[in-house]
C-alpha angles and dihedrals in degrees: 000000000000123000092245091057091048091052091046091049090050091051092049093048091046091050092050091049091048092051092046091050092050091049090052091050092049092048091049091049092049090051091053091049090050091051091049093051092048091049091050092047092053095046108107089357126151133202124250088245092056091050094047091049093061110105122220110255097040112132126252088238091057091050092051091047090052101041104022127229113352121239090239140002131202124192124192137178120204119197108249093000101072128228135305139178136211126202128196130212124187118237115249109246090004129133123268110295094013105140148149120241118208117188123197132197110237129017126272132036092303094067115120123235108252101166143009126194136178109231 
């Protein structure tokens, strides 16, 4: 085999190994990102059964005491209508952005649950 063919074969084998190594690194990184997203989704997450069991009229303070800190909170004040707040909990084992929304009449932990929706 001539020297040129040996060099060419070495370059091809080196290129294939380089591409395979890069693919393995990307796959490993994607797996770590997936694990991180799943961990974040399940932090402060609740089951569908827990959400369905909540009765309308329960206070926001009682929900926080039962489930912990919500993933997100939104407060709003409507002229002449008062204020309300909605809290969001991720769904255990759900997909990214799967959540339950609980909306309460009145601001603060004394607000009463008026609606719940799976998002």
